[in-house]
C-alpha positions as CSV (number, residue, x, y, z in Angstrom):
1,M,-0.1,0.0,0.0
2,E,1.4,3.3,-0.9
3,E,2.1,5.4,1.9
4,Y,0.7,8.7,0.3
5,L,-2.7,6.9,-0.3
6,L,-2.8,5.4,3.2
7,N,-2.6,9.0,4.6
8,L,-5.5,10.2,2.3
9,L,-7.9,7.1,3.3
10,V,-9.9,7.1,6.6
11,C,-12.4,4.8,8.0
12,P,-15.9,5.4,6.6
13,K,-17.5,4.5,9.8
14,T,-15.3,6.7,12.3
15,G,-13.2,8.9,10.1
16,G,-10.4,7.4,11.9
17,K,-6.7,6.6,10.6
18,L,-6.3,3.3,8.8
19,V,-3.1,0.9,9.3
20,Y,-2.0,-1.4,6.5
21,S,-1.8,-5.0,7.6
22,N,0.9,-6.7,5.5
23,K,0.0,-10.1,6.8
24,T,-3.8,-10.0,6.0
25,D,-3.6,-7.3,3.1
26,E,-6.3,-5.3,4.9
27,L,-6.7,-1.7,6.1
28,I,-7.4,-1.7,9.7
29,C,-9.2,1.0,11.8
30,K,-8.5,0.6,15.6
31,E,-11.3,2.9,16.5
32,S,-14.2,0.9,14.8
33,M,-12.3,-2.4,15.1
34,L,-12.9,-3.1,11.4
35,A,-10.6,-4.4,8.6
36,Y,-11.3,-3.3,5.0
37,P,-10.1,-5.7,2.4
38,I,-7.8,-4.9,-0.6
39,K,-9.0,-6.6,-3.7
40,N,-6.8,-6.3,-6.9
41,K,-4.8,-3.6,-5.4
42,I,-7.8,-1.5,-4.8
43,P,-9.1,-0.8,-1.1
44,V,-12.9,-1.7,-0.7
45,M,-13.8,1.0,1.6
46,L,-17.4,-0.2,2.3
47,I,-18.5,-0.9,5.9
48,D,-20.7,-3.9,4.7
49,S,-17.4,-5.4,3.1
50,A,-15.4,-5.1,6.3
51,R,-14.8,-7.6,8.8
52,E,-14.9,-7.1,12.7
53,I,-11.5,-7.7,14.3
54,H,-10.6,-8.6,17.9
55,E,-8.0,-6.9,20.0
56,S,-5.5,-9.9,19.5
57,E,-5.3,-9.1,15.9
58,L,-4.0,-5.6,16.6
């Protein structure tokens, strides 16, 4: 994930900062505890497409 793009994107639910997870290839929001998938190098920033994450995954 390009750093400049990561700085532009925010969580659609909370407006919080996103962190890229190289392990799962997802963008993670610690505020909403949601992980947004990246498909074909394109972040899918839809709340309905995100999965809930647990503290242990952070």
